[in-house]
N, CA, C and O of each residue as an XYZ file, in Angstrom:
412
protein
N       3.543      1.509     11.280
C       2.687      1.709     10.087
C       3.479      2.497      9.042
O       4.119      3.499      9.359
N       3.427      2.048      7.844
C       4.070      2.798      6.745
C       2.908      3.135      5.799
O       2.093      2.286      5.439
N       2.878      4.372      5.432
C       1.778      4.818      4.505
C       2.400      5.809      3.472
O       3.546      6.237      3.615
N       1.641      6.138      2.480
C       2.118      7.178      1.500
C       0.946      7.967      0.882
O      -0.182      7.484      0.782
N       1.251      9.124      0.502
C       0.330      9.999     -0.231
C       0.776      9.939     -1.694
O       1.920     10.273     -2.001
N      -0.078      9.534     -2.563
C       0.207      9.442     -3.957
C      -0.552     10.500     -4.744
O      -1.773     10.589     -4.618
N       0.127     11.297     -5.544
C      -0.530     12.312     -6.364
C      -1.415     11.643     -7.461
O      -0.933     10.850     -8.270
N      -2.684     11.985     -7.454
C      -3.604     11.404     -8.381
C      -3.604     12.179     -9.793
O      -3.860     11.593    -10.845
N      -3.312     13.466     -9.725
C      -3.269     14.294    -10.949
C      -2.074     15.267    -10.822
O      -2.127     16.305    -10.163
N      -1.025     14.855    -11.487
C       0.198     15.751    -11.388
C       0.369     16.646    -12.597
O       1.448     17.186    -12.838
N      -0.722     16.800    -13.369
C      -0.608     17.589    -14.616
C      -0.385     19.040    -14.344
O       0.021     19.767    -15.250
N      -0.628     19.505    -13.143
C      -0.391     20.896    -12.782
C       0.810     21.138    -11.953
O       1.070     22.262    -11.524
N       1.568     20.066    -11.714
C       2.800     20.217    -10.936
C       3.984     20.493    -11.935
O       3.929     20.164    -13.120
N       5.034     21.111    -11.368
C       6.191     21.313    -12.207
C       6.840     19.939    -12.576
O       6.666     18.937    -11.882
N       7.595     19.953    -13.706
C       8.191     18.675    -14.160
C       8.959     17.922    -13.111
O       8.929     16.692    -13.082
N       9.648     18.638    -12.244
C      10.459     17.908    -11.225
C       9.645     17.352    -10.081
O      10.212     16.754     -9.166
N       8.302     17.532    -10.097
C       7.481     16.942     -9.051
C       6.431     15.996     -9.681
O       5.514     15.542     -8.997
N       6.572     15.715    -10.947
C       5.635     14.762    -11.596
C       5.763     13.415    -10.881
O       6.870     13.053    -10.482
N       4.686     12.667    -10.705
C       4.778     11.392    -10.002
C       5.058     11.448     -8.535
O       5.583     10.489     -7.971
N       4.708     12.599     -7.865
C       5.017     12.852     -6.530
C       4.391     11.834     -5.591
O       3.189     11.572     -5.650
N       5.198     11.277     -4.745
C       4.734     10.298     -3.715
C       5.376     10.758     -2.389
O       6.595     10.909     -2.308
N       4.555     10.976     -1.366
C       5.103     11.354     -0.089
C       5.007     10.103      0.848
O       3.925      9.600      1.150
N       6.136      9.668      1.256
C       6.203      8.512      2.168
C       5.962      9.032      3.593
O       6.538     10.040      4.001
N       5.093      8.318      4.349
C       4.785      8.698      5.695
C       5.203      7.599      6.613
O       4.857      6.440      6.387
N       5.960      7.933      7.674
C       6.396      6.882      8.585
C       5.773      7.031      9.954
O       6.226      6.415     10.918
N       4.753      7.832     10.046
C       4.034      8.019     11.328
C       4.482      9.191     12.107
O       3.940      9.459     13.179
N       5.484      9.934     11.605
C       5.866     11.225     12.238
C       5.068     12.361     11.623
O       4.411     12.202     10.594
N       5.138     13.453     12.248
C       4.413     14.668     11.814
C       4.973     15.168     10.477
O       6.192     15.192     10.313
N       4.133     15.565      9.519
C       4.552     16.016      8.227
C       3.763     17.278      7.923
O       2.532     17.271      7.942
N       4.487     18.377      7.639
C       3.882     19.615      7.202
C       3.981     19.665      5.687
O       4.972     19.228      5.102
N       2.919     20.216      5.043
C       2.841     20.250      3.599
C       2.457     21.690      3.181
O       1.542     22.302      3.731
N       3.212     22.196      2.175
C       2.914     23.506      1.655
C       3.991     24.000      0.644
O       4.913     23.246      0.332
N       3.892     25.196      0.152
C       4.853     25.758     -0.782
C       6.114     26.321     -0.095
O       7.173     26.439     -0.712
N       5.980     26.641      1.115
C       7.125     27.247      1.870
C       8.260     26.260      2.133
O       8.001     25.090      2.415
N       9.496     26.705      2.048
C      10.649     25.787      2.142
C      10.840     25.320      3.610
O      11.719     24.500      3.874
N      10.032     25.829      4.563
C      10.147     25.368      5.978
C       9.278     24.139      6.151
O       9.302     23.577      7.246
N       8.547     23.686      5.221
C       7.657     22.478      5.335
C       8.511     21.223      5.186
O       9.581     21.244      4.577
N       7.990     20.089      5.780
C       8.614     18.851      5.586
C       8.490     18.388      4.134
O       9.413     17.796      3.573
N       7.324     18.671      3.538
C       7.129     18.271      2.093
C       6.715     19.598      1.343
O       5.670     20.177      1.636
N       7.558     20.049      0.385
C       7.261     21.186     -0.376
C       6.599     20.795     -1.608
O       7.094     19.914     -2.311
N       5.449     21.420     -1.944
C       4.727     21.133     -3.223
C       4.567     22.554     -3.895
O       3.895     23.454     -3.392
N       5.238     22.653     -5.052
C       5.247     23.894     -5.760
C       4.105     24.020     -6.747
O       4.234     23.757     -7.943
N       2.972     24.441     -6.183
C       1.857     24.767     -7.011
C       0.991     25.895     -6.439
O       0.806     25.968     -5.224
N       0.470     26.755     -7.276
C      -0.263     27.945     -6.812
C      -1.525     27.653     -5.945
O      -1.963     28.493     -5.159
N      -2.075     26.457     -6.117
C      -3.233     26.126     -5.264
C      -2.871     25.658     -3.870
O      -3.758     25.510     -3.030
N      -1.576     25.416     -3.590
C      -1.071     25.024     -2.325
C      -0.566     26.240     -1.587
O       0.258     26.986     -2.117
N      -1.061     26.467     -0.321
C      -0.615     27.567      0.488
C       0.823     27.332      0.964
O       1.356     26.224      0.909
N       1.430     28.448      1.441
C       2.795     28.327      1.994
C       2.832     27.277      3.127
O       3.754     26.464      3.188
N       1.846     27.298      4.004
C       1.677     26.251      5.114
C       0.294     25.788      4.920
O      -0.643     26.405      5.427
N       0.118     24.709      4.195
C      -1.217     24.203      3.776
C      -1.802     23.211      4.808
O      -2.910     23.417      5.303
N      -1.112     22.221      5.103
C      -1.734     21.209      5.956
C      -0.678     20.502      6.768
O       0.515     20.548      6.468
N      -1.158     19.843      7.812
C      -0.245     19.089      8.674
C      -0.868     17.688      8.877
O      -2.062     17.538      9.139
N      -0.034     16.724      8.748
C      -0.405     15.316      8.972
C       0.260     14.862     10.276
O       1.481     14.889     10.427
N      -0.615     14.438     11.222
C      -0.121     14.044     12.523
C      -0.542     12.652     12.876
O      -1.602     12.205     12.437
N       0.250     11.940     13.658
C      -0.119     10.576     14.122
C      -1.205     10.700     15.160
O      -1.239     11.651     15.941
N      -2.121      9.691     15.159
C      -3.214      9.688     16.084
C      -3.465      8.253     16.456
O      -2.988      7.344     15.775
N      -4.179      8.034     17.487
C      -4.496      6.654     17.956
C      -5.170      5.836     16.833
O      -5.002      4.620     16.747
N      -5.939      6.539     15.976
C      -6.713      5.874     14.931
C      -5.924      5.806     13.623
O      -6.450      5.289     12.638
N      -4.677      6.306     13.567
C      -3.882      6.292     12.370
C      -3.271      7.701     12.184
O      -2.522      8.176     13.037
N      -3.600      8.348     11.072
C      -3.096      9.643     10.754
C      -4.218     10.628     10.572
O      -5.233     10.271      9.975
N      -4.098     11.825     11.042
C      -5.079     12.841     10.845
C      -4.413     13.972     10.006
O      -3.216     14.231     10.131
N      -5.237     14.636      9.144
C      -4.770     15.768      8.477
C      -5.520     17.015      9.004
O      -6.726     16.989      9.249
N      -4.775     18.058      9.157
C      -5.334     19.308      9.680
C      -4.996     20.480      8.712
O      -3.837     20.722      8.375
N      -6.024     21.158      8.306
C      -5.848     22.398      7.447
C      -5.167     23.472      8.327
O      -5.578     23.695      9.466
N      -4.170     24.102      7.811
C      -3.496     25.222      8.510
C      -4.012     26.568      8.060
O      -3.226     27.499      7.887
N      -5.352     26.702      7.860
C      -5.975     27.913      7.443
C      -5.500     28.298      6.036
O      -5.240     29.468      5.755
N      -5.392     27.291      5.156
C      -4.954     27.474      3.775
C      -6.080     28.155      3.015
O      -7.228     28.142      3.461
N      -5.763     28.746      1.878
C      -6.701     29.350      1.009
C      -7.713     28.385      0.389
O      -8.920     28.628      0.388
N      -7.166     27.260     -0.148
C      -7.992     26.296     -0.860
C      -8.418     25.127      0.048
O      -9.194     24.289     -0.412
N      -7.968     25.019      1.283
C      -8.461     24.105      2.229
C      -8.097     22.638      1.974
O      -7.409     22.257      1.028
N      -8.606     21.895      2.875
C      -8.508     20.405      2.845
C      -9.929     19.919      2.620
O     -10.874     20.383      3.258
N     -10.057     18.975      1.700
C     -11.401     18.469      1.302
C     -11.458     17.006      1.581
O     -10.502     16.256      1.382
N     -12.657     16.613      2.068
C     -12.919     15.193      2.322
C     -14.214     14.825      1.727
O     -15.221     15.465      2.028
N     -14.257     13.840      0.907
C     -15.510     13.394      0.202
C     -16.251     14.523     -0.419
O     -17.477     14.591     -0.330
N     -15.519     15.438     -1.065
C     -16.087     16.527     -1.824
C     -16.467     17.739     -1.041
O     -16.962     18.716     -1.604
N     -16.239     17.699      0.309
C     -16.610     18.840      1.149
C     -15.405     19.361      1.916
O     -14.610     18.588      2.449
N     -15.281     20.676      1.964
C     -14.142     21.271      2.653
C     -14.388     21.041      4.149
O     -15.516     21.092      4.640
N     -13.281     20.787      4.840
C     -13.335     20.566      6.277
C     -12.313     21.401      6.999
O     -11.162     21.466      6.566
N     -12.692     22.047      8.088
C     -11.802     22.849      8.879
C     -11.317     22.111     10.090
O     -10.385     22.534     10.775
N     -11.997     20.946     10.355
C     -11.672     20.153     11.505
C     -10.605     19.094     11.130
O     -10.589     18.623      9.993
N      -9.757     18.733     12.033
C      -8.838     17.565     11.755
C      -9.625     16.358     11.361
O     -10.665     16.099     11.966
N      -9.200     15.614     10.400
C      -9.979     14.490      9.849
C      -8.999     13.414      9.460
O      -7.803     13.659      9.301
N      -9.537     12.199      9.307
C      -8.751     11.062      8.880
C      -8.121     11.409      7.531
O      -8.769     12.034      6.691
N      -6.890     11.018      7.317
C      -6.143     11.378      6.101
C      -6.500     10.423      4.940
O      -5.690     10.300      4.021
N      -7.622      9.767      4.929
C      -8.030      8.865      3.864
C      -8.650      9.659      2.736
O      -9.610     10.405      2.932
N      -8.066      9.482      1.507
C      -8.611     10.067      0.256
C      -8.907     11.539      0.434
O     -10.031     11.983      0.197
N      -7.921     12.293      0.845
C      -8.073     13.710      1.037
C      -7.310     14.500     -0.027
O      -6.093     14.347     -0.128
N      -7.993     15.358     -0.844
C      -7.257     16.209     -1.718
C      -6.987     17.577     -1.179
O      -7.751     18.058     -0.343
N      -5.961     18.216     -1.605
C      -5.580     19.610     -1.228
C      -5.664     20.502     -2.437
O      -5.018     20.213     -3.445
N      -6.394     21.524     -2.390
C      -6.434     22.523     -3.469
C      -6.714     21.821     -4.777
O      -7.640     21.015     -4.875
N      -5.916     22.125     -5.779
C      -6.146     21.516     -7.102
C      -5.179     20.375     -7.391
O      -5.253     19.723     -8.432
N      -4.294     20.156     -6.467
C      -3.348     19.013     -6.560
C      -3.896     17.877     -5.695
O      -3.761     17.942     -4.474
N      -4.496     16.860     -6.262
C      -5.198     15.834     -5.511
C      -4.289     14.678     -5.117
O      -3.465     14.212     -5.904
N      -4.451     14.257     -3.953
C      -3.724     13.060     -3.439
C      -4.698     12.104     -2.839
O      -5.771     12.448     -2.344
N      -4.249     10.867     -2.916
C      -5.006      9.819     -2.214
C      -4.102      9.260     -1.168
O      -2.922      9.022     -1.423
N      -4.652      9.036      0.049
C      -3.880      8.420      1.158
C      -3.969      6.957      1.034
O      -5.065      6.401      0.963
N      -2.853      6.313      1.004
C      -2.811      4.862      0.880
C      -1.969      4.325      2.023
O      -0.782      4.622      2.165
N      -2.634      3.532      2.816
C      -1.956      2.959      3.969
C      -1.654      1.490      3.638
O      -2.539      0.697      3.320
N      -0.351      1.173      3.732
C       0.106     -0.218      3.460
C       1.140     -0.640      4.492
O       1.920      0.182      4.973
N       1.142     -1.852      4.810
C       2.181     -2.426      5.626
C       3.054     -3.331      4.733
O       2.531     -4.206      4.043
N       4.340     -3.128      4.746
C       5.214     -4.036      4.036
C       6.549     -4.101      4.680
O       6.929     -3.231      5.464
N       7.260     -5.138      4.348
C       8.620     -5.315      4.912
C       9.623     -4.536      4.054
O       9.553     -4.500      2.826
N      10.562     -3.915      4.780
C      11.616     -3.184      4.068
C      12.718     -4.150      3.612
O      13.695     -3.725      2.995
């Protein structure tokens, strides 16, 4: 499975992260401001260690890592691991898009 997270509103991101797309190959991805993350997002609404995306039998799950602004699903904050479909983080919103294509 190949999937990607596409930034829906990059107006609050620094210029070098405008149009941010995170390609997911089914491996674990950590997201946050800290340089030790797989994907670093430089925005004040993103915690140093904000979220973790992990493969699951049903696809990909996103887990909040006790971030300040949390992980939101359908307009509600969730502290439980949940499907990574249409999940925004903090004030930088992403949409999870799962696509299969040939390289």
